[in-house]
VEXDOPA-402725 format. One line per 3 residues: their letters; for each residue z, x, y of C-alpha. Coordinates in nm, 4 decimals, padded with zeros to 6 digits. Example, Ala and Ser with C-alpha at 12.3 -4.5 7.8 and 13.67 -1.06 7.14 Angstrom:
// VEXDOPA-402725
as> 00.7800,01.2300,-00.4500; 00.7140,01.3670,-00.1060
This chain:
// VEXDOPA-402725
xxx> 00.0000,00.0000,00.0000; -00.1286,00.2009,00.2983; -00.0624,00.1068,00.6592
xxx> -00.2988,00.2613,00.9133; -00.3205,00.3096,01.2870; -00.6003,00.4535,01.5018
xxx> -00.4782,00.6457,01.8099; -00.6831,00.7970,02.0913; -00.5395,01.1387,02.1874
xxx> -00.5444,01.1921,02.5638; -00.5265,01.5049,02.7739; -00.1758,01.5617,02.9077
xxx> -00.1285,01.5944,03.2808; -00.0961,01.9583,03.3895; -00.2393,02.0977,03.0645
xxx> -00.5875,02.2098,02.9671; -00.7900,02.0415,02.6929; -00.7608,02.3517,02.4753
xxx> -00.3809,02.3615,02.5097; -00.3535,01.9921,02.4249; -00.5738,02.0287,02.1159
xxx> -00.3701,02.3260,01.9945; -00.0358,02.1444,02.0340; -00.1632,01.8358,01.8485
xxx> -00.3220,02.0256,01.5601; -00.0234,02.2622,01.5297; 00.2103,01.9638,01.5014
xxx> 00.0214,01.7992,01.2128; -00.0038,02.1351,01.0275; 00.3705,02.2022,01.0475
xxx> 00.4458,02.4160,00.7359; 00.7837,02.2477,00.6840; 00.6110,01.9095,00.6505
xxx> 00.2952,02.0113,00.4593; 00.4463,02.2345,00.1837; 00.3596,02.5538,00.3717
xxx> 00.0072,02.4320,00.4528; -00.0926,02.3428,00.0955; -00.1388,01.9770,00.1901
xxx> -00.3909,02.0449,00.4688; -00.7637,01.9926,00.4116; -01.0541,02.0002,00.6574
xxx> -01.4217,01.9185,00.7023; -01.6679,02.1446,00.8910; -01.3830,02.3435,01.0445
xxx> -01.0999,02.5766,00.9437; -00.7369,02.4598,00.9722; -00.6544,02.7971,01.1329
xxx> -00.9111,02.7627,01.4138; -00.9601,02.3871,01.4304; -00.8667,02.3626,01.8007
xxx> -01.1118,02.6379,01.9003; -01.3934,02.4834,01.6958; -01.3311,02.1435,01.8575
xxx> -01.3519,02.3108,02.2016; -01.6744,02.4908,02.1056; -01.8377,02.1571,02.0215
xxx> -01.7306,02.0172,02.3591; -01.8784,02.3122,02.5483; -02.2068,02.2832,02.3566
xxx> -02.2117,01.9114,02.4401; -02.1945,01.9892,02.8114; -02.4732,02.2537,02.7813
xxx> -02.7048,02.0339,02.5740; -02.6611,01.7038,02.7586; -02.5593,01.8215,03.1053
xxx> -02.2909,01.5528,03.1065; -01.9196,01.6002,03.1655; -01.6654,01.3885,02.9849
xxx> -01.5310,01.1258,03.2240; -01.2451,00.9980,03.0063; -00.9455,01.2097,02.9058
xxx> -00.9794,01.1339,02.5306; -01.0002,01.4709,02.3548; -00.9764,01.3588,01.9888
xxx> -00.8690,01.0698,01.7640; -00.5907,01.0452,01.5103; -00.5539,00.8142,01.2106
xxx> -00.2063,00.7684,01.0667; -00.2042,00.6503,00.7081; 00.1325,00.5704,00.5463
xxx> 00.1820,00.4932,00.1772; 00.4425,00.2959,-00.0151; 00.7304,00.5199,-00.1309
xxx> 00.6990,00.6327,-00.4920; 00.3486,00.4939,-00.5400; 00.1390,00.8066,-00.4800
xxx> 00.1706,01.1833,-00.4998; 00.1191,01.4082,-00.1979; -00.1959,01.5672,-00.3457
xxx> -00.3549,01.2295,-00.4182; -00.2572,01.1030,-00.0718; -00.4401,01.3978,00.0827
xxx> -00.7525,01.3140,-00.1199; -00.7337,00.9476,-00.0139; -00.6954,01.0538,00.3494
xxx> -00.9931,01.2912,00.3231; -01.2084,01.0156,00.1727; -01.1025,00.7732,00.4485
xxx> -01.1918,01.0237,00.7226; -01.5271,01.1085,00.5624; -01.6352,00.7464,00.5149
xxx> -01.5137,00.6353,00.8593; -01.6791,00.9231,01.0518; -01.9805,00.9245,00.8115
xxx> -01.9644,01.3055,00.8063; -02.0738,01.3338,01.1702; -01.7405,01.4588,01.3137
xxx> -01.5210,01.7524,01.2133; -01.1667,01.6634,01.1028; -00.8517,01.7855,00.9365
xxx> -00.6185,01.5925,00.7060; -00.2487,01.6899,00.6942; -00.0173,01.5150,00.4465
xxx> 00.3509,01.5040,00.5480; 00.6309,01.4774,00.2931; 00.9306,01.5004,00.5286
xxx> 00.9911,01.1253,00.5186; 01.0674,00.8858,00.2348; 00.7111,00.7563,00.2603
xxx> 00.4251,01.0059,00.2259; 00.1805,00.9781,00.5175; -00.1381,01.1404,00.6433
xxx> -00.2271,01.2642,00.9905; -00.6062,01.2715,01.0264; -00.7404,01.4265,01.3480
xxx> -01.1140,01.4195,01.4106; -01.3037,01.5553,01.7090; -01.4292,01.3121,01.9727
xxx> -01.7515,01.5196,01.9925; -02.0055,01.5010,01.7102; -02.1021,01.8048,01.5038
xxx> -02.4525,01.8148,01.6573; -02.2938,01.8060,02.0067; -02.5262,01.5278,02.1201
xxx> -02.2859,01.2371,02.1360; -01.9245,01.1260,02.1653; -01.7362,00.8964,01.9306
xxx> -01.7348,00.5433,02.0667; -01.4077,00.3609,02.0125; -01.5578,00.0186,01.9470
xxx> -01.3857,-00.3187,01.9578; -01.1442,-00.3739,01.6650; -01.1972,-00.0191,01.5408
xxx> -00.8339,-00.0102,01.4254; -00.8991,-00.3154,01.2069; -01.2075,-00.1440,01.0612
xxx> -00.9938,00.1569,00.9666; -00.7403,-00.0705,00.7968; -01.0098,-00.2569,00.5984
xxx> -01.1714,00.0689,00.4865; -00.8315,00.2111,00.3876; -00.7555,-00.1005,00.1802
xxx> -01.0895,-00.0697,00.0027; -01.0278,00.2971,-00.0852; -00.6733,00.2141,-00.2054
xxx> -00.8092,-00.0544,-00.4380; -01.0605,00.1961,-00.5741; -00.7708,00.4336,-00.6483
xxx> -00.5686,00.1483,-00.8046; -00.3164,00.1439,-00.5213; -00.1587,-00.1692,-00.3771
xxx> -00.2673,-00.3089,-00.0400; -00.0889,-00.5135,00.2242; -00.1514,-00.8837,00.1770
xxx> -00.2419,-01.0646,00.4964; 00.0010,-01.3568,00.5231; -00.0383,-01.6670,00.7391
xxx> 00.1312,-01.6450,01.0768; 00.4145,-01.8795,00.9793; 00.5005,-01.6731,00.6713
xxx> 00.5132,-01.3400,00.8513; 00.8446,-01.1685,00.8974; 00.9807,-01.2280,01.2430
xxx> 01.1148,-00.9549,01.4653; 01.4745,-00.8510,01.4243; 01.7074,-01.0390,01.6575
xxx> 01.9309,-00.7822,01.8200; 02.2764,-00.8847,01.9428; 02.3054,-00.9314,02.3203
xxx> 02.4235,-00.6305,02.5154; 02.7926,-00.6244,02.6002; 02.8695,-00.5688,02.9691
xxx> 03.1540,-00.3514,03.0974; 03.3472,-00.6635,03.2009; 03.3082,-00.8256,02.8587
xxx> 03.4225,-00.5036,02.6930; 03.7252,-00.4811,02.9253; 03.8187,-00.8432,02.8541
xxx> 03.8028,-00.7716,02.4803; 04.0362,-00.4720,02.5195; 04.2773,-00.6828,02.7278
xxx> 04.2769,-00.9526,02.4588; 04.3624,-00.6914,02.1941; 04.6503,-00.5464,02.3987
xxx> 04.7928,-00.8911,02.4800; 04.7829,-00.9789,02.1093; 05.0247,-00.6880,02.0514
xxx> 05.2702,-00.8557,02.2975; 05.3611,-00.5705,02.5364; 05.7160,-00.5726,02.6807
xxx> 05.6136,-00.5713,03.0451; 05.3187,-00.5230,03.2804; 05.3584,-00.1452,03.2929
xxx> 05.3414,-00.1163,02.9129; 05.0279,-00.3287,02.9291; 04.8668,-00.0839,03.1763
xxx> 04.9683,00.2088,02.9574; 04.7887,00.0392,02.6682; 04.4714,00.0323,02.8779
xxx> 04.5101,00.4036,02.9512; 04.5444,00.4727,02.5793; 04.2133,00.2917,02.5288
xxx> 04.0439,00.5395,02.7642; 04.0595,00.3407,03.0885; 04.1597,00.4944,03.4213
xxx> 04.4095,00.2645,03.5972; 04.4384,00.2496,03.9756; 04.7690,00.0918,04.0765
xxx> 04.8061,-00.0633,04.4192; 04.7794,-00.3955,04.5977; 04.5082,-00.4973,04.3512
xxx> 04.5130,-00.3258,04.0113; 04.1721,-00.2002,03.9004; 04.0493,-00.0035,03.5997
xxx> 03.7450,00.2077,03.5132; 03.6070,00.2969,03.1713; 03.4723,00.6334,03.0585
xxx> 03.1065,00.5495,03.1320; 03.1639,00.3216,03.4296; 03.0718,00.4188,03.7841
xxx> 03.3027,00.1770,03.9663; 03.6506,00.0329,03.9231; 03.6896,-00.3313,03.8174
xxx> 03.9680,-00.5475,03.9588; 04.1467,-00.7850,03.7249; 04.1027,-01.0780,03.9618
xxx> 03.7217,-01.0453,03.9371; 03.7186,-01.0922,03.5577; 03.7494,-01.4691,03.5803
xxx> 04.0065,-01.7307,03.4860; 04.2962,-01.6001,03.2765; 04.2613,-01.2332,03.3754
xxx> 04.4122,-01.2056,03.7246; 04.7295,-00.9992,03.7695; 04.9450,-01.3095,03.8175
xxx> 04.8029,-01.4770,03.5056; 04.8396,-01.1604,03.2958; 05.2007,-01.1142,03.4083
xxx> 05.2739,-01.4785,03.3226; 05.1289,-01.4281,02.9739; 05.3274,-01.1072,02.9194
xxx> 05.6522,-01.2740,03.0289; 05.5860,-01.5668,02.7964; 05.5462,-01.8263,03.0711
xxx> 05.1813,-01.9006,02.9886; 04.9392,-01.8822,02.6991; 04.6385,-01.6523,02.7144
xxx> 04.2888,-01.7894,02.6588; 04.0195,-01.5334,02.5879; 03.7061,-01.5207,02.7970
xxx> 03.4169,-01.7269,02.6653; 03.0640,-01.7084,02.7954; 02.9526,-02.0502,02.9049
xxx> 02.5869,-02.1018,02.8385; 02.4012,-02.3136,03.0871; 02.2972,-02.6286,02.9070
xxx> 01.9731,-02.7691,03.0392; 01.9615,-03.1445,02.9859; 01.6702,-03.2481,02.7711
xxx> 01.4250,-03.4702,02.9538; 01.3595,-03.7830,02.7524; 01.0071,-03.8443,02.8791
xxx> 00.7649,-03.7438,03.1523; 00.5276,-03.9266,03.3816; 00.1897,-04.0184,03.2356
xxx> -00.1159,-03.8284,03.3522; -00.3672,-04.0183,03.5664; -00.6721,-03.9109,03.3662
xxx> -00.9347,-04.0658,03.5952; -00.7866,-03.8991,03.9007; -00.7796,-03.5619,03.7236
xxx> -01.1423,-03.6005,03.6160; -01.2345,-03.6795,03.9749; -01.0686,-03.3539,04.0770
xxx> -01.3028,-03.1648,03.8456; -01.1071,-03.1420,03.5195; -01.3090,-03.1049,03.1995
xxx> -01.3431,-03.3486,02.9097; -01.1265,-03.1146,02.7041; -00.8450,-03.1763,02.9519
xxx> -00.9083,-03.5504,02.9203; -00.8691,-03.5332,02.5407; -00.5435,-03.3395,02.5784
xxx> -00.4188,-03.5854,02.8445; -00.4823,-03.8826,02.6151; -00.2710,-03.7298,02.3375
xxx> -00.0043,-03.6328,02.5915; 00.0083,-03.9853,02.7346; 00.0450,-04.1400,02.3891
xxx> 00.3396,-03.9128,02.3091; 00.5122,-03.9761,02.6427; 00.4499,-04.3514,02.6132
xxx> 00.6132,-04.3500,02.2705; 00.9175,-04.1772,02.4208; 00.9192,-04.4319,02.7038
xxx> 00.9221,-04.7213,02.4547; 01.2129,-04.5627,02.2677; 01.3989,-04.5324,02.6007
xxx> 01.3369,-04.9005,02.6760; 01.4611,-05.0015,02.3300; 01.7776,-04.7938,02.3701
xxx> 01.8490,-04.9654,02.7032; 01.7550,-05.3101,02.5599; 01.4809,-05.3800,02.8137
xxx> 01.2387,-05.6328,02.6711; 01.0276,-05.7542,02.9636; 00.8730,-05.6459,03.2931
xxx> 01.1060,-05.8841,03.4810; 01.4143,-05.7401,03.3145; 01.2960,-05.3891,03.3908
xxx> 01.2504,-05.4764,03.7593; 01.6032,-05.6202,03.7706; 01.7457,-05.3037,03.6155
xxx> 01.5516,-05.0845,03.8609; 01.6755,-05.2910,04.1596; 02.0358,-05.2776,04.0344
xxx> 02.0224,-04.9006,03.9752; 01.8652,-04.8445,04.3183; 02.1306,-05.0582,04.4880
xxx> 02.4085,-04.8734,04.3041; 02.2576,-04.5374,04.4027; 02.2360,-04.6312,04.7722
xxx> 02.5854,-04.7828,04.7675; 02.7408,-04.4609,04.6374; 02.5314,-04.2570,04.8802
xxx> 02.6468,-04.4658,05.1767; 03.0087,-04.4301,05.0609; 02.9775,-04.0521,05.0465
xxx> 02.8058,-04.0384,05.3866; 03.0792,-04.2578,05.5400; 03.3477,-04.0293,05.4004
xxx> 03.1661,-03.7237,05.5367; 03.1328,-03.8850,05.8818; 03.5029,-03.9745,05.8923
xxx> 03.5947,-03.6208,05.7777; 03.3860,-03.4777,06.0614; 03.5678,-03.7053,06.3107
xxx> 03.9048,-03.5967,06.1741; 03.8067,-03.2311,06.2022; 03.7114,-03.2747,06.5692
xxx> 04.0188,-03.4839,06.6489; 04.2486,-03.2390,06.4728; 04.1021,-02.9556,06.6778
xxx> 04.1712,-03.1446,07.0005; 04.5256,-03.2274,06.8915; 04.5955,-02.8622,06.8199
xxx> 04.4554,-02.7724,07.1615; 04.6711,-03.0401,07.3241; 04.9804,-02.9131,07.1472
xxx> 04.9163,-02.5604,07.2671; 04.8551,-02.6573,07.6285; 05.0665,-02.9329,07.7845
xxx> 04.8251,-03.0680,08.0440; 04.5619,-03.2984,07.8992; 04.3049,-03.1616,08.1395
xxx> 04.3449,-02.8131,07.9983; 04.2864,-02.9465,07.6472; 03.9842,-03.1423,07.7759
xxx> 03.8450,-02.8318,07.9416; 03.9064,-02.6077,07.6389; 03.7250,-02.8606,07.4201
xxx> 03.4137,-02.7942,07.6259; 03.4484,-03.1249,07.8141; 03.3939,-03.3054,07.4886
xxx> 03.2913,-03.6706,07.5255; 03.4612,-03.7541,07.1948; 03.7903,-03.6322,07.3295
xxx> 03.7406,-03.8279,07.6518; 03.6313,-04.1478,07.4747; 03.9179,-04.1357,07.2237
xxx> 04.1337,-04.3385,07.4630; 04.4463,-04.2749,07.2589; 04.7740,-04.3560,07.4288
xxx> 04.9622,-04.1961,07.1428; 04.7947,-03.9112,06.9541; 04.8161,-03.9217,06.5722
xxx> 05.0047,-03.6482,06.3982; 04.8031,-03.3552,06.2679; 04.9843,-03.3839,05.9374
xxx> 04.8712,-03.7467,05.8921; 04.5142,-03.6475,05.9706; 04.5326,-03.3653,05.7140
xxx> 04.6555,-03.6109,05.4498; 04.3706,-03.8529,05.5312; 04.1189,-03.5670,05.5267
xxx> 04.2407,-03.4515,05.1842; 04.2198,-03.8075,05.0494; 03.8645,-03.8479,05.1784
xxx> 03.7652,-03.5113,05.0312; 03.9097,-03.6127,04.6934; 03.7281,-03.9456,04.7090
xxx> 03.4023,-03.7680,04.7934; 03.4343,-03.5250,04.5015; 03.5194,-03.8080,04.2614
xxx> 03.2181,-04.0080,04.3784; 02.9668,-03.7277,04.3280; 02.9471,-03.7500,03.9418
xxx> 02.8837,-04.1268,03.9630; 02.6320,-04.0631,04.2409; 02.4370,-03.8126,04.0286
xxx> 02.4537,-04.0409,03.7247; 02.3250,-04.3355,03.9296; 02.0465,-04.1198,04.0721
xxx> 01.9347,-04.0016,03.7261; 01.9483,-04.3556,03.5878; 01.7449,-04.4876,03.8798
xxx> 01.4845,-04.2105,03.8417; 01.4490,-04.2684,03.4653; 01.4079,-04.6431,03.5071
xxx> 01.1540,-04.6008,03.7869; 00.9667,-04.3430,03.5770; 00.9608,-04.5800,03.2787
xxx> 00.8429,-04.8657,03.5026; 00.5624,-04.6488,03.6413; 00.4563,-04.5393,03.2910
xxx> 00.4421,-04.8985,03.1673; 00.2390,-05.0083,03.4689; -00.0049,-04.7185,03.4299
xxx> -00.0357,-04.7761,03.0536; -00.1228,-05.1453,03.0937; -00.3613,-05.0637,03.3790
xxx> -00.5497,-04.8202,03.1532; -00.5571,-05.0760,02.8720; -00.6989,-05.3348,03.1114
xxx> -00.9703,-05.0966,03.2346; -01.0658,-05.0091,02.8768; -01.0885,-05.3744,02.7787
xxx> -01.3092,-05.4553,03.0786; -01.5458,-05.1672,03.0025; -01.5974,-05.2717,02.6396
xxx> -01.9214,-05.4725,02.6000; -01.8856,-05.8347,02.4989; -02.0589,-05.9544,02.1827
């Protein structure tokens, strides 16, 4: 079972072509990998002077054709790897030689080096990009790598070797899923969890445990630590809930229970259905008939989802749907008006509280009026007895609480209204298309 790969060898920046050829050919002929050079074979060149002979062909090419090579491809390499234990090194070298000869058709010089330093025996085949007659260059055609693989499989079958079976896409082995990288903060939280599980006597013993784990501790107003490979210190209070100094001290003293940090994944709500596509409008914009065929299938799927949504909400008629849409819209606007009223009253309280504070600081009302920037609101208040700032703060807090409590219902009402309106629009568009289709059909 041989796996192959065709690689174009490029000229390295800052090096000559001759130097690059020598480094590449010297690497594949490494004595430690080729049994002291016994597993190296060649065609129309000597393994000892292969780089110089490649260069000679390139110079003759320039003299004979008068053309200079524009690309930086100096040679090509074929890597051919075999299944462990299936083939000997000598036979692998013969298979590699036959592959190179049949692929280049004997028109390009090459060397074949068989490496045995890995568990799987593999060949490195390097052939010159310039032909032996120095009249042409090798053309790396489209899907040339696939051609090498097919030819290699054919030669392997001739030598009674196994080949790689091409499996359907769904049956192919998927890439390995690597675990997500652990950040410095996640690692620190894990170390803190381990130390707290050992129940240290006090906060200082807890910090000493961090130092024993390799962390540098900076004591001060805000305790911070730094790991061996970290560039900056991390404060406890920036690690999230359950890891501030006060919370850690409460856990150590036994006043609270520690809850380890858990990454909260953002859950994206699944959309039940989408709006139907106006096919005629899209065709008028210049869309193709292929798009129209896709849009018809898409509309059928989304209409099926819409019908399921209507069944779940027990909507059985157009009239009932309109009533539900009107009710959801009214509920949405009612909650919105309530939130806006609370926000307006909170703004009034904020302004009034500012004026009261100014009045308390300066006895004369005129001074407070002037410091408020001659505010009309302050002048139009007409209050004989100013309310207490404390009462205004209590009312402000109550309004803020009411506003926060109303927001979830407001969002829910908005989503419900949008879904019902979307379903209503889909139904209307679906029946409109059905009507147009029925009118266009010829009568018998």
